[in-house]
N, C-alpha and C positions, 0 to 999 in steps of 0.2 A: 431407398436405394438406387432405384433404377434412374432419378433425376440426376443422382450424385454421377454414377455412373457415364450417364448421355452430356452432362458437364466436363467429366473427366476424357470423353471423347473430345467433346469440341477443343478441346485446351490442346488435345496431342492433334491435332487437324492442322491450329494456329500455327503452332511451334514445327512442326514437321513437316508442313503444307505436303501430308496425305487423304485420303478418302476417309470420312465418317464413318466407324467401325462401332457397329453396338457387340457390345459385352454383355456375358451372363452375370459374372461375375470380377472380382477386386482380383480372383488372380489372372484372369483372361487378360483385364488391363492393366496389371502390372507386369506383365509378359511382355505386353506390345511395347509399353513403355523402355523395356529394357534392350529389346531391337533396336532403339532408333539410340541407345546408349554407348557410345564411340571405345575407344582405350584408351583416348586421350584423355589427358583433365577433363571431368566433368561434375556438373554442379547438380543434383535433385534436389529442388527445394518443395517440399507439400504443406502448403498455410492450410489455417484455421481444419488441421487433422478431424477433429472431431465433430464438424460437419462434415465433413467427407465419409466419415465413418457411418452417418443417420442411417438407418435402415438393417445396418448389415449386423449380427450379433458375431460371426466371427472375421471381422475387419481386420483387428491384431494379428489373429491366428494370421491368416491368407500373407499377410506383411511381411511376417514373419519367415515366412514358407519362402514369398520369393525373394528373400532379403539370405537368407541362407543357399535358394536353390541358384539363382542369378545373380543378386545385384552386388553380392559379395568376391563375385570374381573379378568383377573390374577394378583394379588394382589403385587405379585413378579418378577413383568417384568418391563424392561426400555425399553421402545423403543425410537431408536435414528434414524435421519434422519441427512444426510451428503450431500454436495455438493459442487463443485468450483465455480457453478452457483449461486451465493449467491441470485441475482436477483429474481432467479426461486423461492425459500423458502420464500423469503421477500414479492412475490407475491402471490403465493398457501396457502401459509402455515400461515406466520404472519401476515399478513394484510387480511387474507380468515378469515370473522363472521363466517363460521363453525367452527373454530379451536378454537373460543374464550374460554378462561378457561380451554383450552387444551393443553397446552403447559406452559411446568414446568418448562423449561431451552433454553436459548440460547449463542452458544458460537460461538465468533468469532474468529478465530485466526490470529492472529497478527505475523508480523516477530521477531524476541529476540530481546529483548531491549539491546543499547548501554551492558550494564554494564555483561549481559549475554554471546553477545555474545564475548569479552572479555576472560570470563573464558573458554568459547569451546573453542577458538587454544590454549591458553594456558596448557590447561588439556590433550593436545594431542601434549606437550612436546616442543609444539612453543618458541622461543625466540625474534617474531616479534616484533617488536617496538610500538606504540600507533600508534604512525604517520601512516606506513605500513599496522596499521589493520583498520584503518579509511578508509583508501587508497582502501582496498580491500570490502570495507562495501559502495564506493563509486558504484561501480560494482554489488557486490550480493544483497549489502541490508544484510538481519538478517533472511533470506530466510534459513532451517537448510538443506534443501538438498544441497542447491547450499553449504552451510561452508563443509558439509560431503564431497564433489566432489574434496575439495583440499588436496594438500599434502601439511603439515606441515612444511617439508623440503626443500618444493620450494619456491622459493622469489614470489613476487607479479606478475610479470612480466611472469615467467614459468609458473605459476600456471594458468593463464589468457592465454597462448600463445596453452598450454594443454586442454584447454576444451573449449574455445571459437574460434580457430584462425587454427585450426586443424582439416582436415577432415574427425577424428572418434573422434571427439572432442563430447563431451555430450550435452554442450551447443550450436553446433553450431543449430541445427533445432528445438532448445526448444519451443523460441517464436513462430514458425509458429504451432507449437504442442498445446501449450497451447489456443491459440487462436482458433484455428481447434475442440479441445475438449470442451470449454467452450463454443462459440458462432456458432459454424457448421457451416454451410453457408451463415450466417450473418460476419463471422469471417472477410473479407475483408474489410465492412464498419466501423465495430471498429476499423481495426487496422491504418485507414485512418485518424478517428479522435486522433486517440491516435498519429499519424505521425504527425500531426500539431501542436501539442502543444508539442513537445520535444525540441525547443528552449527557449520557456516560457510559463507561463503561458496565458488564454485567458477566455473573458466573452462568454460566448452562443451567442451574436451576433456575437462575433469577430471569432469563430471556425465557425459558416456558412459561412461566409463570404472568410474564410480561405480553405473551403471546395466550393467554390463557389454554397452553397444551402441556401436555405430559413432558416430562423429562426421558427422552428415549434415545433409540442409536437411529434413528432416520432426524433427527433433529442434532445430534451430531457428527452426519456426513452431512449435512446443510452447511452449517459453521466452518468441516475440515474446508467443503468446496469453498467457501467466503472468503476463507485463509490462504486457500491456495492460489487463488484469482486475484488478489490483491485489495481485494475490500474491508476488511477487516484481519485483525493482528489477534494471536495470543497471546498473550500475557504471562507469563509462568511466572508465579512468586518463588524467589529462590530461596533456602537457608543460606548459614554464614558459613557452610562450607564447599556454597556450590551446587548444593546438590536439588533436583530440584523439588516445589511441595508438591499438593495435591489440591493445589489454589490458582487456576487458571481463571482469566477477565478477559471477557470478549471486545474490543473497543471497535470503533470504526476507524480505519487508518486513511482512509481515500480521503483528501482533505473535499475535491470537488463533488463527491458521492455525497458527504454529509452535506455541502454547503445547497444541494441541486435537492436533497429531500429537505431541509428546513424554509429554503426562501425560493426556489423555481417551482416545484410541483405543486404546493398549495396553491399559488397565485399564476399558475400554468390559464388558464381560460383568461383571466385577465391580459398575462401578457399576450397570447393569441390573439384578444379581440382589440389589442392597441391601447387597453386603456389602463395598464398599470405603468404606476409612475415610485420609478427607481430616486433617490436622490443621494443617498452615501450609505455606506456601509452600516456604521455610528446609529444611521437612524432604523436597518431594521429590528424587528421583535428581538430580543432576547440574544444582539448580537455580543455582545458582554464576554457572557460566558462564553461562547460559540468561538469566539476569536482568540482564548485560552485554549481550546482543546483541541484548533489548529495549529497553533503554535505548537503548542506541545507531538502534534506530530511529525510535524516538522523535525525539529531537535531529534525525537525519538527514531527518525530516519538517519540521522546523522551522528550516531555515537561515535562512530570515528572519528571525529573531528571534537567532539567534547572529549574523546579518550587523549588527542593529541594534544591538545590547549591544556589540560592538567599534565600533560606530558606522560603518562601511565604506559609500562610495556605492556600492549595486548598480552603478551604470554604470563602477566601475572594477575589477568583478569578469574575470579574467580565466579561472578554476576554481575549482570548489567543489563536494568530492566526495569520497568515500573514496580513496582513492592508494595505488598497491603497486610497490614497486620489488623487481623480480626480483637476484638478486646473479648479478655477473657477474664479467669479469677487471677490469674498467675503475671500478669502485666498491665501494667499502669494506665493503659487506654489502646483504645484502635487508633492507625493513621493511615496515611495514602499517600507515598510519597514520588514524586513525579518520575524522578530516576534516580535507583540505588547502583552504584558500584562497590562492589567487595575486592580489596585485592588478597595473595596469598601472603603480603606480608603485614595484613592482622590493620589493615587499612581501609577504613569506608569513608565513600563519598555522599554525604546525604545532598541531592542536588532538588532546589525548586527551581522551576520554569515557570516564568511569569515574563507574559507580552501587555503593555498598557503604555498611554500615552504620556502618564503622568505616575511613576509606581511609590507608593506611600509607606509610610513608618508598617504601617500593618503585617506586612510582608517579613520582619524580622521576628514580629511576634509567632505567627505564623512556623516557622523555619523554628525557633525556639519550643515551642510547641511540640513538633516532630520529633526534637532532639529529647525532650525529656521523657517521651513516652517509647521511643523504639527499643525495643529490650533487644538488648545484646549482648554478646559474652566479653565481658571486662578486658579482656586482651586488646580488644581491636578501639584503636585510635578511629575516632568521629570528625571529621571533617565535613561543614556543612559549605555548598555550595551557589552561586545563584546564576542561574545562566537567563539571561534579561532584553527584554527590548525594548526603550523608552528612555525614558526620565527618572532619574535615582533622585528619591526628597538627598537633602545631606543628610540627616542621619543614616542612610542606608548605606549612602559615597564612605561616609568615616567607618563604618563599619569594616573595611577591608581587613583589619587588624588579627581578626577571627573571621570572617565570611569573604571566601573565592567568590569573585564575581568575574562573569565571562558574558562578555555585550553581546550580540549579535553582530557587528562589525568585529570583531574578532575570529568570528568564525568564517567570514570571508575574503580572510586576509589570506 
């Protein structure tokens, strides 16, 4: 706490050209800050709030008291707190009854949507194809920093090699830095959890089993932190009335995180020695499976674009998420649907998400199998949809009379 207070004092000295002060509490520090806030329009922005609060159990209560007694009296003051550990803000501010009625805006910064993702690249003079644009997104997602680091005049592979597989690459150690900055000493625990989910989504119980531990409240807390921080998504399966079921699967939803754990971390020693050779994404072990999972992430983060393409009124949507049906004696079998959209007008879109250079006839059989086993009320109309990137076989192309096709090009329009 004393280190944080000393740093805060140093910032006050820099901003206001005052002597450096020694604070013994955050109440004192905030009082000094308030002394410099004028009655004119003013912005106070406290970044990485979870680090500021390190070692101070009373930080949030001191912040609340300082707001009530000092800051809120300044009518033109905008007071902002921010942080990469969004779970800290959720627990200590948003869900803290002390701050009830005091929060006027809650912003969560998400990745760029696919539509802006394309504009970003092409505004920099790139003639990159849509397929390669999405291919880049399967590694970096829509994180602006990762996009800014890329040279639009280089190929996908050249950018990847420079950023991730050269010892001077800025993203070689990015993953470890992120976890260290966000989760501090608990970083290795969170890293193990995310690592267990690289290849497939899992339930709480399956994650506990994979980690060799018990299903517990502590694990639930870790999972909630990872969801809040944007590393994992908790996908709830909804019934056909739009009500959540007890079935929740966790998946890695940050593309760089999965890529780093699968390909950078295991090869880091060689990368830092300068002895790792990267040829192409297709040459990486298991890439075809990872490629599909990463593409699913991109689509699921851009569900609004899918709904718009299907001309769906979002007020009519009961459920729009991945769907899992477990095999029981009362159904025809189990199935996992990439995206199931259930509407109030008794219409269902069963969406298959596929990214391959060449998409074969097998995708038709996969969709028909899921349609056959999906247990649903007879009143519902079932419409299959293929969301794809790549070249379709002739048979798939000619299936448009019953299969709705949405290409990645459609999503960039």
